[in-house]
VONU-511788 format. One record per atom (N, C-alpha, C): x, y, z. Coordinates in steps of 0.001 Angstrom, whole numbers, plus 500000, padded with zeros to 6 digits. Atoms other than C-alpha are relative to their C-alpha. Layout:
XYZ/...
REM end
This chain:
499766501431500155/901402646460265049/498990499204500796/500979500697499162/899140645432267941/498611500143499415/501319499770500606/896123646997266230/499817499112498792/500098500821501214/896890645135262971/499774498529500343/500154501398499619/897245641784264723/498611499732500541/501354500196499464/893957642272266594/498998499949498860/500921499991501129/892220643123263330/500103498682499223/499833501255500729/893724640008261648/499324498864500755/500629501061499211/892575637806264525/498484500089499897/501451499837500137/889088639312264285/499533499513498636/500363500452501340/889037638677260544/500010498481499913/499909501464500017/890141635098261067/498820499381500724/501152500519499250/887446634523263668/498724500140499188/501184499792500842/884843636006261316/499983498979498867/499917500991501075/886052633764258503/499593498626500505/500345501301499442/885718630729260770/498497499870500213/501462500038499829/882116631650261565/499316499769498653/500584500199501329/881329631917257852/500252498568499504/499691501371500435/883068628588257199/499077498987500669/500882500931499287/881047626815259884/498584500078499459/501345499843500550/877813628260258539/499922499430498592/499978500510501370/878814627347254970/499922498471499991/500034501459499945/879438623723255943/498603499499500336/501374500379499651/875988623540257518/499078500161498797/500825499777501195/874455624990254367/500217498886498975/499706501085500955/876204622386252216/499322498710500438/500636501210499498/874910619630254462/498491500017499767/501437499871500271/871387620986253948/499703499942498511/500199499983501435/871932620978250199/499816501389499436/500144498613500435/871879624772249994/501324500456499393/498732499695500659/874681625201247458/500175501506499841/499912498549500199/873855628853246754/500389500697501295/499678499398498707/873909629760250427/501410499666500435/498648500400499617/877100627792251000/501031500797499215/499064499241500834/878793629551248085/500145501420500528/499962498635499483/877863632968249455/500786500073501303/499318499984498712/879129632080252921/501501499740499848/498577500210500246/882439630728251587/500646501261499444/499481498734500535/882855633948249614/500143501024501124/499900499096498861/882162635885252811/501242499679500844/498813500395499232/884870633864254563/501261500527499329/498837499504500716/887313634842251822/500098501524500065/499964498543499860/886295638472252107/500670500383501319/499385499733498707/887342638298255749/501448499515500056/498656500602499956/890412636107255144/500330499498498592/499817500329501418/891443636144251441/500902498803499747/499077501117500216/894123633461251900/499552498737500727/500475501170499258/891928630946253678/499932498780499073/499962501141500919/892749627573252039/498729499161500043/501207500810499879/889604625856253363/498883500557499129/501038499373500806/887302628356251682/500288499820498516/499640500196501409/889188628213248366/499759498553499570/500156501419500351/889196624429248427/498522499621499905/501430500319500015/885474624228249262/499330500564498750/500570499411501216/884595626611246415/500456499227498767/499551500846501096/886724624452244126/499160498742499887/500845501187500007/884696621385245136/498617500308499447/501309499588500522/881454623262244440/500077500192498491/499825499807501441/882808624212241001/500085498659499286/499943501336500609/883635620566240301/498616499386499902/501366500530500014/880092619564241261/499159500649498925/500737499257501033/878853622206238837/500594499753498606/499366500342501275/881005620662236085/500727501191499387/499196498864500449/883251623709235862/501434499794500481/498653500310499525/886785622265236160/500968501170499887/499097498850500132/888420625501234968/499914500876501248/500175499198498795/886923627476237852/500518499245501219/499515500813498888/887710624578240191/501516500066500095/498535499953499984/891360624609239155/500501501316500596/499595498694499471/891616628331239902/499892500015501517/500201500028498552/890189627807243372/501010499087500688/499075500943499379/892358624764244099/501424500550500007/498666499405500039/895487626601243010/500153501054501106/499949498990498935/894626629434245393/500133499326501366/499893500729498736/894166626899248192/501410499468500203/498644500548499894/897529625254247416/501016501101500280/499094498874499735/899227628653247386/499872500465501443/500225499553498623/897662629470250739/500552499010501023/499471501021499091/898786626172252297/500981499117499224/499023500723500819/901993624987250574/500505498702500626/499529501227499342/902470622089253021/499041498832499826/501023501039500094/899348620094252063/499956499411498576/499975500596501340/899839617687249098/498613499711499439/501343500319500485/896110616850248920/499425501137499163/500512498871500776/895414620358247591/500506499939498564/499483500173501355/897679619673244609/499332498832499297/500762501090500616/895811616420244044/498662500511499471/501244499404500488/892639618498243751/500244500798498724/499651499288501233/894355620744241200/500132498998498856/499796501021501026/895366617601239294/498679499416499522/501293500545500381/891811616291239352/499277500947499052/500635499022500883/890469619500237833/500669500000498629/499288500038501273/893160619359235183/499691498725499222/500362501252500662/892309615729234464/498650500139499303/501323499797500604/888688616720233829/500077500939498798/499826499086501126/889929619454231501/500819499378498879/499174500644501008/892126616983229599/501397500567499907/498670499395499984/895320618816230580/500977499023500658/499120501021499446/897682615848230993/501309500550500524/498727499444499554/900879617859231222/499837500793501292/500260499249498779/899361620170233816/499742499072501174/500283500959498934/898050617219235801/501290499368500510/498738500601499602/901509615633235803/500812500966500864/499266498999499222/903072618877237058/499406500146501393/500649499868498688/900515619109239869/500274498789500878/499684501195499218/901057615506240937/501450500019500470/498601499868499584/904785616144240967/500146501028501119/499967499008498920/904122619200243139/499568499361501321/500422500710498788/902255616985245604/501115499091500506/498928500910499609/905117614469245584/501235500745500479/498894499196499494/907620617265246127/499813500306501484/500293499802498584/905888617766249476/500151498695500769/499945501319499360/905621614040250277/500245498957498915/499642500938501065/907460611577248043/499285498656500113/500684501285499802/905559608632249533/498484500162500098/501451499794499957/902072610108249173/499340498995499060/500487501145500771/900200607023248050/499079500414498858/500963499645501036/897333608657246156/500658500809498885/499291499262501046/899688611028244339/500755499037499100/499291501003500799/901788608066243240/499036499199499141/500992500774500747/898698606137242208/499469500794498811/500539499175501092/897252609009240167/501066500262498936/498941499781500985/900620609620238538/500186498758499138/499874501237500776/900894605963237525/498856499866499000/501155500066500905/897373606063236063/500151500983498845/499830498978501034/898163609282234198/501060499581498987/498942500407500922/901422607989232726/499540498842499118/500554501082500815/899590604873231580/499081500554498918/500893499394500999/896905606995229871/500801500734498926/499155499276500947/899660609049228245/500862499067499154/499249501038500721/901162605773226966/501510500183500130/498575499932499685/904521606559228539/500329498731500781/500046501329499407/904962602880229182/501138499735500988/498890500226499084/908414602818230746/499819500746501307/500217499196498795/907643605644233156/498807499485500790/501187500525499324/904217604155233895/500336498736500786/499623501237499307/905714600771234755/500814500306501248/499199499614498839/908218602438237063/499121500557501114/500897499426498997/905483604429238807/499105498941500617/500845501075499461/903213601406239118/500809499110500939/499162500797499111/906136599511240630/500111500618501382/499957499322498712/906428602137243351/498693499887500756/501317500135499375/902682601975244011/499842498611500602/500132501384499526/902758598185244322/500869499778501237/499106500164498863/905741598332246676/499419500636501263/500604499346498838/904027600840248971/498769499239500487/501220500724499639/900790598845248870/500339498731500777/499600501218499306/902600595685249950/500411500290501432/499595499618498648/903920597550252972/498823500479500844/501128499386499292/900522599012253837/499043498987500599/500941500996499505/898661595762254471/498695500040499227/501305500068500658/894940595502253733/499595501377499479/500387498751500646/893592598153251338/498503500008499718/501403499919500403/890087599441250561/499803499360498627/500270500774501212/888409597574247697/500439500736498733/499661499269501217/888789600297245055/501490500155499826/498548499838500064/892424600912245889/500662498663499713/499437501328500229/893155597182246006/499866499602498536/500198500309501424/891687596809242511/501003500762499139/499041499198500758/893881599644241232/501407499428500138/498674500578499782/896975598070242794/500142498692499224/499960501252500771/896094594709241229/500206500293498519/499784499587501392/895847596458237863/501452500400499781/498614499564500114/899241598064238477/500962498835499998/499132501176499959/900815594737239354/499985499279498653/500101500618501320/899501593295236105/500692500820498932/499361499116500986/900743596320234164/501517499824500053/498554500166499852/904257595923235574/500441498671499394/499638501318500539/904292592217234694/499926499990498479/500137499967501455/903010592846231172/501101500826499360/498925499160500532/905551595625230651/501320499235500005/498757500767499928/908390593367231808/500042498940498908/500055501021501042/907231590658229422/500238500614498621/499833499337501297/906998593079226494/501438500485499813/498626499519500092/910374594620227278/500960498835499804/499162501178500157/911894591180227615/499962499458498586/500127500472501378/910528590152224219/500759500911499043/499280499052500854/911895593317222636/501507499820500135/498572500208499784/915280592710224221/500471498704499370/499614501282500582/915317589101223120/500222500129498500/499854499796501447/914802590172219514/501263500802499692/498875499128500276/917384592919219694/501348499419500393/498753500549499493/919972590833221530/500356498645499404/499802501361500515/919682587624219526/501391499810499411/498699500139500638/922816588226217464/501132500125501019/498952499807498999/924878589487220411/500092498792500933/500001501160499106/923838586529222594/500674498799499353/499422501143500708/924981584094219934/501518499956500139/498542499939499879/928579585246220507/500486499591501384/499600500332498628/928543584274224219/500075498500500204/499990501419499639/929532580930225660/498944499777501093/501078500339499067/927209579106228071/500148500716501330/499774499341498711/928814580602231189/499641501480499920/500290498581500164/928643584169229893/498516500225499774/501421499856500317/925121583655228595/499143499857501248/500768500188498768/923856582390231950/500055501251500860/499863498799499175/925234585427233767/499278501183499371/500651498876500665/923973587867231149/498480499878500090/501449500190499911/920487586350231092/499499500278501412/500382499689498619/920394586577234902/499957501503500213/499991498537499911/921296590265234579/498721500580499414/501203499484500659/918431590885232153/498766499661500821/501171500408499230/915924588912234240/499888500796501299/500017499183498783/916926590842237364/499520501409499684/500405498661500396/916537594159235555/498509500073499704/501417500035500356/913081593122234337/499119499608501188/500784500375498837/912007592110237833/499515498562499972/500403501399500097/911702588449236837/500815499101500922/499081500813499199/914462587300239122/500479500808501191/499486499376498792/915530588087242658/501468499631500169/498598500264499720/919188588393243581/500117499548501461/499853500547498655/920001586207246589/501425500223500506/498701499778499372/922851586896249001/500386498789500838/499535501057499103/924989584526251018/499441500207501406/500396499977498596/923611583680254447/500723498842500683/499177501031499359/926308581765256316/499665499917501482/500258500189498574/925493580287259709/501271499595500744/498720500301499373/929168579641260392/501056500944499467/498887499203500507/932308580842258636/499645500609498641/500209499295501262/931875583471255938/501347500495499491/498740499577500618/934810584006253577/499664501133499033/500412498853500818/934463587527252116/500584499967498588/499558499686501359/934778588494248470/499966498817499028/500205501083500957/933990585080246960/498740500294499199/501202499719500803/931520585403244049/498804499200500514/501170500720499470/928043584536245413/499157499387498879/500715500633501103/927097582380242422/499107498889500538/500943501013499543/924109580072242786/500483498602499603/499432501236500517/925335577228240584/501391500313499438/498648499778500507/929086577029239957/500123499458498582/499776500454501362/930235576689236377/500791498691500005/499364501319500033/931283573140235466/501497500066499684/498593499927500381/934603574345234096/500925500064501210/499180499974498775/935799574732237696/500314498593500506/499909501341499430/935491570977238270/500393499005498912/499517500861501086/937654569060235830/499726498525500277/500214501392499626/936955565806237715/498546499543499852/501421500369500063/933157565891237220/499703498881499000/500320501084500945/933068563748234038/500404498624500516/499537501290499511/935018561006235812/499006499384500977/500962500568499046/932520560630238657/498654499777499336/501241500226500751/929580561020236262/500046498673499260/499859501267500733/930949558048234299/499740498795500889/500236501082499046/930526555960237457/498550499954500490/501369499886499489/926826556850237878/499289498658500062/500704501284500023/925499553434236858/500445499090501127/499486500868498944/927764551533239248/499653500555501379/500356499385498707/927152554008242093/498522499770500293/501438500240499808/923391553694241553/499742498548500392/500182501418499662/923635549888241655/500397499744501453/499586500185498613/925545550072244945/498983500606500964/501021499393499145/922954552431246380/498788499092500117/501196500853499968/920094550133245405/500235498753500841/499691501178499188/921814547108246916/500058500355501479/499868499573498610/922531549060250078/498638500259500627/501292499622499424/919015550424250568/499065498797500124/500855501189499957/917459547027249872/500524498945500953/499393501027499163/919843545056252084/499644500146501467/500256499969498562/919613544244255746/500950500987500686/499172499095499213/920869546785258207/500449501237499246/499646498777500725/920859549689255767/500089501150501003/499800498943498990/922264552618257798/499247501281499626/500819498855500378/919423554911256781/499455500672501253/500522499267498851/918492557620259244/499427501334499531/500548498692500375/916503560879259195/501118501019499851/499004498943500145/918552563747257849/499782501082501047/500320498966499006/916754566150260202/499737499324501336/500193500531498650/917085565284263878/500282501143500979/499843498832499136/916478568288266101/500110499580501464/499842500279498578/917419568425269747/498650500041500701/501236500021499231/914701567651272254/499700501392500544/500408498699499494/912741570744273207/500102501120498986/499918498960501029/913359572587269941/498602500512499668/501324499466500351/910421574943269258/499605499614498576/500496500314501337/908241574223266239/500584500980498986/499394499178501034/909854575516263057/499786499341498645/500226500508501349/910051574875259322/500488498559499823/499472501355500097/911957571627259946/499156498979500751/500790500916499174/909372570145262284/499349498875499189/500621501104500759/907522568182259532/500993498906499593/498988500985500396/910823566437258625/500794499459501189/499219500377498830/912138566028262169/499841498512500305/499982501439499724/913129562400262791/499109499207499053/500812500659501022/911337561421259586/500884499510498861/499249500527501140/912671559203256817/499452500511498679/500426499353501250/910782561319254317/501206500642499321/498691499600500514/914246562854253945/501022499219500804/499055500866499319/916732560167254803/501390500101499409/498613499916500455/920486559862254495/500772498779500475/499029501029499624/923215557208254534/501381500605499777/498748499258500042/926585558790255356/501197499076499769/498727500666500218/929806557480253851/501125500756500705/499110499115499240/931727560447255330/499119500979500767/500763499036499213/930458562664258128/500944500751500926/499122499148499199/932281565590259734/501467499546499889/498608500389500226/935512564336258198/500339498590500421/499757501371499548/935134560780259519/499422499020498990/500410500991500985/934965557887257063/499326498821500678/500663501206499512/932470555081257687/500570498831499200/499292501040500733/934747552215256706/499089498826499640/500880501140500263/932059549542256997/499067500298498828/500912499646501088/929671551394254730/500761500150498687/499200499837501218/932394552315252245/500389498647499429/499659501339500477/933341548626252082/498843499377499238/501179500523500715/929787547855250936/499747500764498713/500164499166501209/930052550601248261/501383500353499453/498609499723500373/933607550234246894/500148500940498809/499896499109501162/932968551962243557/499717501436500425/500353498666499515/931294554920245265/501124500587500846/498931499525499126/934041555164247883/501226500410499192/498839499676500825/936762555088245237/499768501267499192/500315498791500766/934985557736243155/500104501236500879/499908498865499079/934744560000246204/501449500283500377/498594499797499638/938396559431247094/500761500740498905/499325499344501119/939326560754243640/499624501472499868/500479498617500067/937538564055244276/500727500843501046/499337499112499017/939389566989245960/498994500643500937/501061499517499114/936868567353248769/500537500943501077/499641499025498962/936837569974251530/500399499242501263/499495500830498900/939029568172254067/500453500871501172/499693499270498777/938945569859257479/499669499068501162/500252500967498927/939342567441260406/498914500470500963/501110499683499106/936201567329262529/498857500728499326/501026499225500696/934228569177259888/499715499484498595/500204500437501365/934725567766256431/501125499080499574/501149499915500892/934449566102254081/498769499289500543/501254500710499776/930867564927254147/499547499431498662/500537500625501211/929372562522251624/498912499029500424/501109500867499601/926042560722251753/499028499795498841/501132500220500881/923210559200249794/498798500724500605/501159499237499536/920230561541250087/498748499441499342/501241500611500495/916777559972249765/498826500901500335/501179499167499803/913693562103249281/498786499209499539/501153500824500308/910447560188249462/498943500790499208/501024499321500812/907404560946247247/499240501075500779/500802498896499444/905465564176247848/500673500638501215/499242499402498901/908197565566250081/500727501240499510/499312498750500315/909605569086250107/500997500333501111/499019499470499056/912794570273251773/499862501514499970/500324498571500022/912003573859252831/501204500866499672/498895499084500289/914081576880251783/500895500177501223/499051499867498901/917234577105253879/501364500378499443/498629499674500388/920884578138253823/500976499217500862/499012500830499345/924088576377254817/500917500757500943/499132499537498926/926981576958257154/501096500931499513/498842499229500436/929886578312255123/500121500007498489/499815499895501446/930737579500251640/501403499574499560/498683500466500433/934255578004251663/499890498675499252/500183501269500685/932790574839250205/498969500141498883/501047500159501003/930732573857247181/499348498647500250/500731501253499817/928044571187247465/499724499401498622/500161500681501287/927925568638244654/498873498975500102/501049501011500137/924886566588243611/500309499130498790/499965500949501112/925234563463241482/498668499249500024/501327500626499972/921625562446240665/500070498533499567/499990501439500273/921091558678240749/498640499497499542/501366500405500342/917319558143240669/499127501240500049/500755498748500076/915164561044239497/498729499797499193/501272500077500732/911494560525238622/499550501379499540/500555498728500451/909520563219236823/499357500735501168/500628499204498949/908392566069239065/500930500344501137/499019499655498971/911606566584241011/500769501241499568/499307498753500333/913119570075241101/500856500464501166/499072499478499013/915902571878242902/500255501462499686/499802498560500181/916070575655243381/501131500498500871/498986499262499257/919100577664244383/499845501463499627/500223498588500283/918398581388244707/498901500175498978/501006499719501020/916616582510241565/499983499025498858/499936500969501099/917396579462239429/499511498637500457/500549501324499695/915439576204239426/500407499031498904/499599501033500943/916730573047237794/499307498689500337/500425501380499775/915520569510237365/501252499140500038/498879500946499995/917978566833238414/499911499115498757/499931500935501114/919088564677235507/500989498906500377/499176501118499555/920434561235236265/501351500013499284/498662500049500554/924184561143235774/500613501337499665/499464498671500278/924604564933235386/500226500732501318/499671499368498724/926415566418238364/499958501518499871/499869498542499926/926271570050239426/500468500379501395/499507499489498721/927810572136242205/499348501349500267/500665498751499639/926173575008244096/500512500504501338/499645499352498741/926737577420246959/498802499862500940/501170500261499150/924496576188249767/499754501094501032/500314498856499141/924784579477251674/499052500968499302/501063499282500685/922376580839249072/498730499168500158/501236500719499706/918777579931249840/499686498958498933/500320501073500942/917828576598248265/498929499090500597/501050500925499577/915039574047248419/499871498876498976/500154501168500861/914222570622246975/498561499496500075/501379500480500074/910910569148245832/499977498660499269/500335501249500693/909882565578245001/498483499920499948/501458499988500153/906347565930243672/499502498752499293/500367501225500711/906373562471242120/499429498979500974/500492501105499181/905038559154243386/501103498973500262/498889500924499842/908507557589243537/501116500659500808/498862499526499218/911696557902245574/501018500691499092/498893499334500685/914446560329244515/501263499756500809/498745500263499313/918082559510245311/501135500766499324/498883499197500489/921175561712244971/501206499734500891/498769500043499236/924790561302246019/500457501446500207/499628498626499663/925814564510247814/501344499999500719/498721499845499312/929320565565248830/500482501428499830/499508498627500053/931272568744249441/501444500046499504/498644499731500459/934382570142247815/500303501463500289/499653498607499731/936255573404248173/499316500936499011/500483498962500907/934755576569246757/501080500223498939/498972499937501045/936506576754243376/500703501344499895/499374498678500059/937298580449243856/501061500191501080/498928499954499006/939621579676246781/501291499461499391/498702500516500438/943337579204246121/500428498864500931/499475501072499151/945268576231247463/500539500575501313/499451499377498791/947013578578249880/498885500387500968/501122499616499138/943674579859251186/499382498764500657/500546501229499417/942397576304251681/500892499513501140/499066500398498943/945530575497253668/499843500876501235/500190499095498866/945033578579255824/498705499706500745/501279500313499353/941414577612256485/500152498751500868/499746501203499195/942486574126257634/500783500359501274/499164499605498858/945140575684259874/499203500813501012/500813499174499109/942681578213261275/499146499131500929/500835500866499175/940339575453262462/500857499135500927/499130500818499153/943210573332263747/500468500787501218/499569499150498886/944487576227265854/498850500226500971/501159499779499139/940994576960267140/499636498769500797/500365501237499301/940312573308267981/501011499642501080/498966500319499017/943611573033269850/499930500901501221/500114499086498876/942698575940272092/498877499555500934/501070500305499038/940470575821275152/498703500711499654/501165499201500382/938031578090273316/499140499323498953/500731500663501076/936862575567270726/498661499487500503/501289500556499600/933182574544270805/500070498485500071/500003501451499828/932338570987271802/499296499275498861/500817500673501000/929888570285268983/500805499657498772/499348500406501243/931069568381265945/499542500912498874/500350499212501171/931222570468262839/499628501425500304/500421498649499643/930590573682264743/500721501035499144/499436498938500811/931111576684262527/500207499632498561/499823500375501402/931321574658259334/498973498959499629/
REM end
């Protein structure tokens, strides 16, 4: 046993000497000498993966992919932990036009390392050449995802990733068109609510839409559906307040044009707050507000100047929690102003917008759905899902905003929520800030 091990070590050392000499010969351009020395290394150590791999490279240079494949396979057998050797086998097979063999070799490399970038890239390219479009799009998607995590890429690789990104987008568009044709009759049987949810499902599957989750900065009520825009059927009172749009708009215009209009910046951060996404709007009337109700407190003087608006709000079942709600205000967004993406405090409420003045170029996004405000058409949304507002016009945009209970809560649950806050506020543990937690 000792004699055999010494002989093996001597053979390995001899093979290493031949390998070093072979590499020097290759650097000198002496291919014949390098080939002989690599063969000598294999004579001393028949399972040496470096020698097999080097001879495979020489065969590729000599335009002999069949011989190269044989050598690369021997190298991969000698070192089953190195995925790059299977990539070399795949390259030889690619030159031979053996697509199925190349796919098997790339899968062998990925069986060693599922996140091997070049194996994934070559597999995506191969599946595209084979016109296996669904599988190719899936593989390209994995390549793009890994590339986004990797940061800056070499030029050639970056170009390939850009191609893959385009391939995925084109595939999604083609698949979407095919689905639209095939689903036309089935979609016709759905009502607007069902159709909106189904279309969101398809867009998510095609990668055209991101699914957003609730992000509550206060009270989170579990198991409520995290819908972006609530269906109008939950709010039987909406048509009544919409019918008052003209009168409410007239009251707003008189208020904003009159003396002593109680307009103030919506964003007012505490002194010393570090710079953040709200800094451009901090203490700025680019986004201004006039509050009729704030943290559950009614501004009687302002409501007296807007009697139609106040009466319309009183007829709405708003989220009434003393010290926290309801809230109702005129929201003014000046031209070329954007409210950055953000999320609200709690999902126990729904936020309602009644658009009053909406020039062209104003949009509102909640999660993956973007809408344009339409004067007199109210909508309700879950503000714990990321949302943002844009006024890209040259005119002022004005909306009446107020909160109501999340329509998926029962009356009993709303009562319990009120009681929960009342108990907390009555204790010595309640926070001092108004509206804290809601």
